[in-house]
Every structure is written in C-alpha cells, then in structure tokens.
C-alpha positions, 0 to 999 in steps of 0.5 A, spaced: 831 876 847 833 882 843 840 886 844 836 891 848 832 886 852 839 883 854 842 890 856 836 891 860 837 885 864 844 885 865 843 892 868 838 889 873 842 884 875 849 885 876 851 878 877 848 874 871 851 868 868 848 867 860 848 860 858 848 859 851 845 853 848 841 849 843 835 845 844 839 839 841 845 839 845 845 833 850 851 835 854 847 842 855 841 839 857 845 835 863 849 841 865 844 846 865 840 843 872 847 843 875 849 850 873 842 852 876 843 849 882 850 852 884 847 859 882 841 858 887 847 857 893 850 863 891 846 869 891 846 874 888 847 870 881 842 870 876 841 865 871 839 867 864 838 861 858 840 863 851 838 859 845 843 860 840 838 858 835 833 864 837 838 869 839 843 869 833 845 876 834 846 876 841 850 869 840 854 873 834 856 879 839 858 875 844 862 870 839 859 864 841 862 858 837 860 852 841 855 850 846 854 850 851 858 856 853 857 860 859 859 867 860 859 870 867 857 877 867 859 883 872 855 889 871 854 888 863 861 886 862 864 879 861 868 876 867 869 869 865 867 864 860 867 857 859 866 853 853 864 846 851 868 841 855 869 844 863 868 841 870 863 844 875 869 845 879 872 850 874 865 854 874 864 854 882 870 858 883 869 864 879 862 864 881 863 863 889 869 868 888 865 874 885 859 872 889 863 874 895 866 880 892 859 883 890 856 881 897 862 884 901 861 891 896 854 891 898 856 891 906 
C-alpha cells in the first residue's frame, strides 16, 4: 500500500484500525483474529492490516518501531496507539468509546 492509497482509505473509512505487523510475528498472528472479531462487534470500525516489510514508508511515517502496533485512526488522525505488550481490554475501551461517539454524531 502506498501513502496515497492509505490516505484515500482513511478518507473513506472515518474510523480505522491500522494493524502493523510482519508475517514472522507469532504474537501478531495470534492477536489479529481477536482484534478483527472485536471490530466486527463495533461498527463502523474498519480493519486494515499493514505489513511493515512491504509498507516501510508508511511504517516510518507513523513511527512504527515494534510489532504488533495498532493505531486507531479517526478521520485520518491517530487517536490511540497500542504497541507490543497489551491486553485486549486495553483495546476494547477506546474501540467501544469512539464507536459510540461516532454513532451518536451520525444520529
């Protein structure tokens, strides 16, 4: 994915979780389905996997130094970041909070 493609994706999906990983990260492989399942419960979140080995420019722009790193983006801006060692409860809280806020704004 290029920077311009990511910019277009973020414009299309107001709430996006960017999941930065590598194919060799075993923790990332275990965590990814859990994150995807959580997002399915919380529309309007959109999930985008980012392979840091293939998207080095984007990883550099977002200062990704470790994997997994999850960036919660709202209208193209980073609103939360979790990296390396974190529990799902740490992710659930901002996901639910911002989904509620977004859904209230749409009403």
